[in-house]
Biopython code that builds the backbone (N, CA, C, O; Angstrom):
import numpy as np
from Bio.PDB.StructureBuilder import StructureBuilder

atoms = [
    (1, "MET", "N", (-130.932, -75.190, 247.797)),
    (1, "MET", "CA", (-130.753, -76.410, 247.050)),
    (1, "MET", "C", (-129.296, -76.451, 246.589)),
    (1, "MET", "O", (-128.734, -75.435, 246.182)),
    (2, "THR", "N", (-128.707, -77.619, 246.658)),
    (2, "THR", "CA", (-127.341, -77.798, 246.183)),
    (2, "THR", "C", (-127.314, -78.902, 245.135)),
    (2, "THR", "O", (-128.114, -79.836, 245.168)),
    (3, "ALA", "N", (-126.385, -78.772, 244.214)),
    (3, "ALA", "CA", (-126.185, -79.802, 243.192)),
    (3, "ALA", "C", (-124.985, -80.631, 243.608)),
    (3, "ALA", "O", (-124.017, -80.096, 244.149)),
    (4, "ARG", "N", (-125.039, -81.912, 243.364)),
    (4, "ARG", "CA", (-123.928, -82.796, 243.694)),
    (4, "ARG", "C", (-123.577, -83.638, 242.485)),
    (4, "ARG", "O", (-124.443, -84.021, 241.699)),
    (5, "ILE", "N", (-122.301, -83.916, 242.353)),
    (5, "ILE", "CA", (-121.830, -84.795, 241.286)),
    (5, "ILE", "C", (-121.446, -86.107, 241.947)),
    (5, "ILE", "O", (-120.592, -86.140, 242.833)),
    (6, "LEU", "N", (-122.074, -87.178, 241.517)),
    (6, "LEU", "CA", (-121.802, -88.509, 242.057)),
    (6, "LEU", "C", (-121.026, -89.302, 241.023)),
    (6, "LEU", "O", (-121.400, -89.338, 239.850)),
    (7, "THR", "N", (-119.955, -89.930, 241.451)),
    (7, "THR", "CA", (-119.162, -90.741, 240.538)),
    (7, "THR", "C", (-119.013, -92.139, 241.101)),
    (7, "THR", "O", (-119.153, -92.357, 242.304)),
    (8, "GLY", "N", (-118.733, -93.075, 240.229)),
    (8, "GLY", "CA", (-118.541, -94.463, 240.627)),
    (8, "GLY", "C", (-119.269, -95.390, 239.686)),
    (8, "GLY", "O", (-119.708, -94.986, 238.610)),
    (9, "SER", "N", (-119.392, -96.629, 240.098)),
    (9, "SER", "CA", (-120.128, -97.599, 239.285)),
    (9, "SER", "C", (-121.627, -97.340, 239.424)),
    (9, "SER", "O", (-122.046, -96.533, 240.254)),
    (10, "LYS", "N", (-122.434, -98.022, 238.612)),
    (10, "LYS", "CA", (-123.886, -97.867, 238.707)),
    (10, "LYS", "C", (-124.385, -98.153, 240.114)),
    (10, "LYS", "O", (-125.202, -97.414, 240.664)),
    (11, "GLN", "N", (-123.880, -99.232, 240.682)),
    (11, "GLN", "CA", (-124.316, -99.622, 242.019)),
    (11, "GLN", "C", (-123.895, -98.592, 243.071)),
    (11, "GLN", "O", (-124.670, -98.260, 243.968)),
    (12, "GLU", "N", (-122.664, -98.093, 242.954)),
    (12, "GLU", "CA", (-122.190, -97.094, 243.913)),
    (12, "GLU", "C", (-122.995, -95.802, 243.825)),
    (12, "GLU", "O", (-123.347, -95.205, 244.842)),
    (13, "ILE", "N", (-123.282, -95.379, 242.597)),
    (13, "ILE", "CA", (-124.069, -94.156, 242.412)),
    (13, "ILE", "C", (-125.480, -94.363, 242.937)),
    (13, "ILE", "O", (-126.034, -93.471, 243.580)),
    (14, "ALA", "N", (-126.075, -95.528, 242.672)),
    (14, "ALA", "CA", (-127.423, -95.818, 243.168)),
    (14, "ALA", "C", (-127.455, -95.786, 244.686)),
    (14, "ALA", "O", (-128.412, -95.277, 245.270)),
    (15, "GLN", "N", (-126.436, -96.318, 245.334)),
    (15, "GLN", "CA", (-126.372, -96.279, 246.798)),
    (15, "GLN", "C", (-126.246, -94.846, 247.306)),
    (15, "GLN", "O", (-126.875, -94.474, 248.297)),
    (16, "GLN", "N", (-125.433, -94.051, 246.626)),
    (16, "GLN", "CA", (-125.271, -92.652, 247.026)),
    (16, "GLN", "C", (-126.577, -91.882, 246.863)),
    (16, "GLN", "O", (-126.932, -91.071, 247.719)),
    (17, "VAL", "N", (-127.290, -92.130, 245.770)),
    (17, "VAL", "CA", (-128.572, -91.457, 245.533)),
    (17, "VAL", "C", (-129.575, -91.877, 246.606)),
    (17, "VAL", "O", (-130.311, -91.044, 247.135)),
    (18, "ALA", "N", (-129.600, -93.159, 246.920)),
    (18, "ALA", "CA", (-130.549, -93.656, 247.918)),
    (18, "ALA", "C", (-130.280, -93.071, 249.300)),
    (18, "ALA", "O", (-131.207, -92.921, 250.096)),
    (19, "SER", "N", (-129.034, -92.742, 249.591)),
    (19, "SER", "CA", (-128.717, -92.229, 250.924)),
    (19, "SER", "C", (-128.822, -90.712, 251.031)),
    (19, "SER", "O", (-128.623, -90.162, 252.114)),
    (20, "LEU", "N", (-129.130, -90.024, 249.935)),
    (20, "LEU", "CA", (-129.261, -88.570, 249.976)),
    (20, "LEU", "C", (-130.503, -88.169, 250.754)),
    (20, "LEU", "O", (-131.546, -88.816, 250.653)),
    (21, "ASN", "N", (-130.387, -87.104, 251.528)),
    (21, "ASN", "CA", (-131.553, -86.519, 252.191)),
    (21, "ASN", "C", (-132.276, -85.648, 251.183)),
    (21, "ASN", "O", (-131.646, -85.067, 250.299)),
    (22, "GLY", "N", (-133.573, -85.551, 251.302)),
    (22, "GLY", "CA", (-134.331, -84.686, 250.411)),
    (22, "GLY", "C", (-134.838, -85.427, 249.192)),
    (22, "GLY", "O", (-134.854, -86.657, 249.133)),
    (23, "GLU", "N", (-135.252, -84.627, 248.220)),
    (23, "GLU", "CA", (-135.896, -85.156, 247.022)),
    (23, "GLU", "C", (-134.932, -85.118, 245.843)),
    (23, "GLU", "O", (-134.252, -84.113, 245.634)),
    (24, "VAL", "N", (-134.866, -86.187, 245.079)),
    (24, "VAL", "CA", (-134.074, -86.219, 243.853)),
    (24, "VAL", "C", (-135.038, -85.947, 242.708)),
    (24, "VAL", "O", (-135.977, -86.709, 242.478)),
    (25, "ARG", "N", (-134.797, -84.847, 241.986)),
    (25, "ARG", "CA", (-135.730, -84.437, 240.934)),
    (25, "ARG", "C", (-135.279, -84.834, 239.546)),
    (25, "ARG", "O", (-136.107, -85.133, 238.685)),
    (26, "GLU", "N", (-133.969, -84.841, 239.316)),
    (26, "GLU", "CA", (-133.459, -85.145, 237.991)),
    (26, "GLU", "C", (-132.146, -85.897, 238.111)),
    (26, "GLU", "O", (-131.454, -85.814, 239.126)),
    (27, "ALA", "N", (-131.817, -86.625, 237.068)),
    (27, "ALA", "CA", (-130.525, -87.297, 236.972)),
    (27, "ALA", "C", (-130.087, -87.266, 235.514)),
    (27, "ALA", "O", (-130.901, -87.438, 234.607)),
    (28, "ILE", "N", (-128.816, -87.048, 235.301)),
    (28, "ILE", "CA", (-128.257, -87.097, 233.961)),
    (28, "ILE", "C", (-127.473, -88.392, 233.863)),
    (28, "ILE", "O", (-126.579, -88.650, 234.669)),
    (29, "VAL", "N", (-127.809, -89.201, 232.876)),
    (29, "VAL", "CA", (-127.179, -90.509, 232.710)),
    (29, "VAL", "C", (-126.564, -90.568, 231.319)),
    (29, "VAL", "O", (-127.220, -90.238, 230.331)),
    (30, "PHE", "N", (-125.319, -90.984, 231.245)),
    (30, "PHE", "CA", (-124.639, -91.139, 229.959)),
    (30, "PHE", "C", (-124.630, -92.621, 229.602)),
    (30, "PHE", "O", (-124.074, -93.442, 230.331)),
    (31, "VAL", "N", (-125.248, -92.952, 228.476)),
    (31, "VAL", "CA", (-125.313, -94.330, 228.013)),
    (31, "VAL", "C", (-124.554, -94.409, 226.701)),
    (31, "VAL", "O", (-124.938, -93.767, 225.724)),
    (32, "GLU", "N", (-123.491, -95.180, 226.665)),
    (32, "GLU", "CA", (-122.725, -95.322, 225.435)),
    (32, "GLU", "C", (-123.420, -96.314, 224.528)),
    (32, "GLU", "O", (-123.734, -97.436, 224.925)),
    (33, "GLU", "N", (-123.651, -95.877, 223.305)),
    (33, "GLU", "CA", (-124.315, -96.735, 222.330)),
    (33, "GLU", "C", (-123.311, -97.745, 221.792)),
    (33, "GLU", "O", (-122.165, -97.389, 221.517)),
    (34, "PRO", "N", (-123.717, -98.981, 221.640)),
    (34, "PRO", "CA", (-122.795, -99.968, 221.073)),
    (34, "PRO", "C", (-122.491, -99.649, 219.612)),
    (34, "PRO", "O", (-123.354, -99.174, 218.873)),
    (35, "ILE", "N", (-121.271, -99.914, 219.217)),
    (35, "ILE", "CA", (-120.880, -99.678, 217.828)),
    (35, "ILE", "C", (-121.415, -100.828, 216.983)),
    (35, "ILE", "O", (-121.153, -102.000, 217.255)),
    (36, "SER", "N", (-122.167, -100.464, 215.959)),
    (36, "SER", "CA", (-122.740, -101.486, 215.085)),
    (36, "SER", "C", (-122.148, -101.343, 213.694)),
    (36, "SER", "O", (-121.390, -100.414, 213.414)),
    (37, "GLU", "N", (-122.504, -102.268, 212.840)),
    (37, "GLU", "CA", (-122.014, -102.235, 211.466)),
    (37, "GLU", "C", (-122.567, -101.042, 210.699)),
    (37, "GLU", "O", (-121.966, -100.603, 209.719)),
    (38, "SER", "N", (-123.713, -100.511, 211.140)),
    (38, "SER", "CA", (-124.307, -99.368, 210.439)),
    (38, "SER", "C", (-123.682, -98.045, 210.871)),
    (38, "SER", "O", (-123.948, -97.013, 210.254)),
    (39, "THR", "N", (-122.856, -98.053, 211.923)),
    (39, "THR", "CA", (-122.188, -96.833, 212.379)),
    (39, "THR", "C", (-121.121, -96.457, 211.367)),
    (39, "THR", "O", (-120.292, -97.289, 210.999)),
    (40, "PRO", "N", (-121.134, -95.198, 210.911)),
    (40, "PRO", "CA", (-120.113, -94.808, 209.931)),
    (40, "PRO", "C", (-118.712, -94.878, 210.539)),
    (40, "PRO", "O", (-118.533, -94.552, 211.712)),
    (41, "PRO", "N", (-117.733, -95.295, 209.763)),
    (41, "PRO", "CA", (-116.376, -95.412, 210.298)),
    (41, "PRO", "C", (-115.766, -94.044, 210.577)),
    (41, "PRO", "O", (-116.119, -93.055, 209.935)),
    (42, "VAL", "N", (-114.857, -93.998, 211.528)),
    (42, "VAL", "CA", (-114.136, -92.775, 211.850)),
    (42, "VAL", "C", (-113.050, -92.587, 210.794)),
    (42, "VAL", "O", (-112.338, -93.537, 210.468)),
    (43, "PRO", "N", (-112.912, -91.368, 210.254)),
    (43, "PRO", "CA", (-111.867, -91.148, 209.241)),
    (43, "PRO", "C", (-110.482, -91.479, 209.806)),
    (43, "PRO", "O", (-110.179, -91.166, 210.958)),
    (44, "GLU", "N", (-109.660, -92.108, 208.988)),
    (44, "GLU", "CA", (-108.337, -92.525, 209.445)),
    (44, "GLU", "C", (-107.339, -91.379, 209.463)),
    (44, "GLU", "O", (-106.431, -91.363, 210.294)),
    (45, "THR", "N", (-107.493, -90.424, 208.560)),
    (45, "THR", "CA", (-106.557, -89.304, 208.509)),
    (45, "THR", "C", (-107.318, -87.996, 208.607)),
    (45, "THR", "O", (-108.522, -87.946, 208.353)),
    (46, "ILE", "N", (-106.615, -86.944, 208.974)),
    (46, "ILE", "CA", (-107.230, -85.623, 209.066)),
    (46, "ILE", "C", (-107.675, -85.134, 207.691)),
    (46, "ILE", "O", (-108.660, -84.405, 207.575)),
    (47, "GLU", "N", (-106.950, -85.534, 206.653)),
    (47, "GLU", "CA", (-107.330, -85.145, 205.296)),
    (47, "GLU", "C", (-108.693, -85.727, 204.927)),
    (47, "GLU", "O", (-109.507, -85.047, 204.301)),
    (48, "GLU", "N", (-108.949, -86.981, 205.309)),
    (48, "GLU", "CA", (-110.249, -87.600, 205.039)),
    (48, "GLU", "C", (-111.360, -86.866, 205.776)),
    (48, "GLU", "O", (-112.451, -86.673, 205.238)),
    (49, "LEU", "N", (-111.079, -86.460, 207.006)),
    (49, "LEU", "CA", (-112.078, -85.734, 207.789)),
    (49, "LEU", "C", (-112.443, -84.424, 207.104)),
    (49, "LEU", "O", (-113.623, -84.103, 206.970)),
    (50, "PHE", "N", (-111.434, -83.661, 206.666)),
    (50, "PHE", "CA", (-111.715, -82.404, 205.992)),
    (50, "PHE", "C", (-112.398, -82.632, 204.650)),
    (50, "PHE", "O", (-113.244, -81.829, 204.256)),
    (51, "ARG", "N", (-112.061, -83.688, 203.949)),
    (51, "ARG", "CA", (-112.702, -83.998, 202.674)),
    (51, "ARG", "C", (-114.195, -84.258, 202.891)),
    (51, "ARG", "O", (-115.024, -83.853, 202.077)),
    (52, "GLU", "N", (-114.531, -84.930, 203.983)),
    (52, "GLU", "CA", (-115.938, -85.198, 204.277)),
    (52, "GLU", "C", (-116.703, -83.919, 204.600)),
    (52, "GLU", "O", (-117.908, -83.844, 204.363)),
    (53, "MET", "N", (-116.016, -82.917, 205.136)),
    (53, "MET", "CA", (-116.677, -81.686, 205.541)),
    (53, "MET", "C", (-116.797, -80.665, 204.412)),
    (53, "MET", "O", (-117.487, -79.658, 204.572)),
    (54, "GLN", "N", (-116.143, -80.900, 203.277)),
    (54, "GLN", "CA", (-116.164, -79.927, 202.177)),
    (54, "GLN", "C", (-117.566, -79.501, 201.741)),
    (54, "GLN", "O", (-117.762, -78.316, 201.474)),
    (55, "PRO", "N", (-118.548, -80.393, 201.654)),
    (55, "PRO", "CA", (-119.883, -79.937, 201.249)),
    (55, "PRO", "C", (-120.514, -78.949, 202.231)),
    (55, "PRO", "O", (-121.453, -78.242, 201.868)),
    (56, "HIS", "N", (-120.023, -78.889, 203.452)),
    (56, "HIS", "CA", (-120.606, -78.023, 204.477)),
    (56, "HIS", "C", (-119.814, -76.730, 204.663)),
    (56, "HIS", "O", (-120.172, -75.913, 205.512)),
    (57, "GLU", "N", (-118.771, -76.530, 203.906)),
    (57, "GLU", "CA", (-117.927, -75.345, 204.042)),
    (57, "GLU", "C", (-118.559, -74.135, 203.371)),
    (57, "GLU", "O", (-119.360, -74.261, 202.445)),
    (58, "SER", "N", (-118.180, -72.966, 203.859)),
    (58, "SER", "CA", (-118.591, -71.716, 203.236)),
    (58, "SER", "C", (-117.615, -71.395, 202.108)),
    (58, "SER", "O", (-116.408, -71.587, 202.252)),
    (59, "HIS", "N", (-118.134, -70.914, 201.002)),
    (59, "HIS", "CA", (-117.284, -70.625, 199.851)),
    (59, "HIS", "C", (-117.412, -69.167, 199.425)),
    (59, "HIS", "O", (-117.566, -68.882, 198.237)),
    (60, "ALA", "N", (-117.350, -68.242, 200.379)),
    (60, "ALA", "CA", (-117.419, -66.812, 200.073)),
    (60, "ALA", "C", (-116.057, -66.343, 199.589)),
    (60, "ALA", "O", (-115.027, -66.781, 200.102)),
    (61, "ASN", "N", (-116.047, -65.454, 198.604)),
    (61, "ASN", "CA", (-114.792, -64.982, 198.029)),
    (61, "ASN", "C", (-114.340, -63.634, 198.582)),
    (61, "ASN", "O", (-113.140, -63.357, 198.606)),
    (62, "ASP", "N", (-115.260, -62.799, 199.022)),
    (62, "ASP", "CA", (-114.918, -61.432, 199.420)),
    (62, "ASP", "C", (-114.916, -61.249, 200.934)),
    (62, "ASP", "O", (-115.424, -60.244, 201.431)),
    (63, "VAL", "N", (-114.365, -62.184, 201.662)),
    (63, "VAL", "CA", (-114.357, -62.138, 203.117)),
    (63, "VAL", "C", (-112.946, -61.864, 203.607)),
    (63, "VAL", "O", (-111.994, -62.523, 203.189)),
    (64, "ASP", "N", (-112.815, -60.880, 204.503)),
    (64, "ASP", "CA", (-111.533, -60.591, 205.130)),
    (64, "ASP", "C", (-111.529, -61.301, 206.480)),
    (64, "ASP", "O", (-112.108, -60.808, 207.447)),
    (65, "ASP", "N", (-110.882, -62.446, 206.541)),
    (65, "ASP", "CA", (-110.859, -63.210, 207.793)),
    (65, "ASP", "C", (-109.517, -63.076, 208.512)),
    (65, "ASP", "O", (-109.105, -63.971, 209.250)),
    (66, "SER", "N", (-108.845, -61.953, 208.289)),
    (66, "SER", "CA", (-107.596, -61.702, 209.001)),
    (66, "SER", "C", (-107.897, -61.434, 210.475)),
    (66, "SER", "O", (-109.029, -61.096, 210.824)),
    (67, "ARG", "N", (-106.916, -61.578, 211.321)),
    (67, "ARG", "CA", (-107.097, -61.356, 212.754)),
    (67, "ARG", "C", (-107.598, -59.937, 213.022)),
    (67, "ARG", "O", (-108.490, -59.737, 213.846)),
    (68, "GLU", "N", (-107.025, -58.956, 212.326)),
    (68, "GLU", "CA", (-107.427, -57.569, 212.523)),
    (68, "GLU", "C", (-108.903, -57.372, 212.177)),
    (68, "GLU", "O", (-109.636, -56.700, 212.904)),
    (69, "ALA", "N", (-109.327, -57.959, 211.070)),
    (69, "ALA", "CA", (-110.717, -57.804, 210.632)),
    (69, "ALA", "C", (-111.684, -58.500, 211.590)),
    (69, "ALA", "O", (-112.786, -58.005, 211.827)),
    (70, "ILE", "N", (-111.289, -59.613, 212.126)),
    (70, "ILE", "CA", (-112.170, -60.354, 213.034)),
    (70, "ILE", "C", (-112.400, -59.561, 214.318)),
    (70, "ILE", "O", (-113.520, -59.528, 214.828)),
    (71, "TYR", "N", (-111.359, -58.926, 214.846)),
    (71, "TYR", "CA", (-111.473, -58.231, 216.128)),
    (71, "TYR", "C", (-111.877, -56.766, 216.004)),
    (71, "TYR", "O", (-112.082, -56.103, 217.021)),
    (72, "GLN", "N", (-111.996, -56.248, 214.793)),
    (72, "GLN", "CA", (-112.395, -54.863, 214.597)),
    (72, "GLN", "C", (-113.912, -54.772, 214.576)),
    (72, "GLN", "O", (-114.577, -55.554, 213.896)),
    (73, "ARG", "N", (-114.465, -53.807, 215.329)),
    (73, "ARG", "CA", (-115.921, -53.630, 215.356)),
    (73, "ARG", "C", (-116.432, -53.129, 214.017)),
    (73, "ARG", "O", (-115.789, -52.318, 213.351)),
    (74, "MET", "N", (-117.586, -53.622, 213.640)),
    (74, "MET", "CA", (-118.227, -53.162, 212.411)),
    (74, "MET", "C", (-119.149, -52.002, 212.741)),
    (74, "MET", "O", (-119.334, -51.683, 213.916)),
    (75, "GLU", "N", (-119.727, -51.369, 211.743)),
    (75, "GLU", "CA", (-120.561, -50.186, 211.938)),
    (75, "GLU", "C", (-121.734, -50.431, 212.904)),
    (75, "GLU", "O", (-122.000, -49.592, 213.764)),
    (76, "ARG", "N", (-122.423, -51.542, 212.778)),
    (76, "ARG", "CA", (-123.628, -51.788, 213.565)),
    (76, "ARG", "C", (-123.351, -52.437, 214.914)),
    (76, "ARG", "O", (-124.291, -52.743, 215.648)),
    (77, "GLU", "N", (-122.107, -52.651, 215.255)),
    (77, "GLU", "CA", (-121.808, -53.323, 216.523)),
    (77, "GLU", "C", (-121.596, -52.333, 217.649)),
    (77, "GLU", "O", (-121.335, -52.734, 218.783)),
]
sb = StructureBuilder()
sb.init_structure("model")
sb.init_model(0)
sb.init_chain("A")
sb.init_seg("    ")
for serial, (resi, resn, name, xyz) in enumerate(atoms, 1):
    if name == "N":
        sb.init_residue(resn, " ", resi, " ")
    sb.init_atom(name, np.array(xyz, "f"), 0.0, 1.0, " ", f" {name:<3s}", serial, name[0])
structure = sb.get_structure()
């Protein structure tokens, strides 16, 4: 079995699929959702983006996140 990537318009891809030999079992389709008024706006600045993410940040005080500490194996590793 081989996988193929088909590109083009909907009609071109449909024609390519129809002309394939064998069985087509699956297809991945990307559908872009229309932007509506209920869609949250994209932050205008990077500062706004980080401000929005603050509630999801980790706030540990005793963490060594230096490059050396990140790449050094711990006892159980």
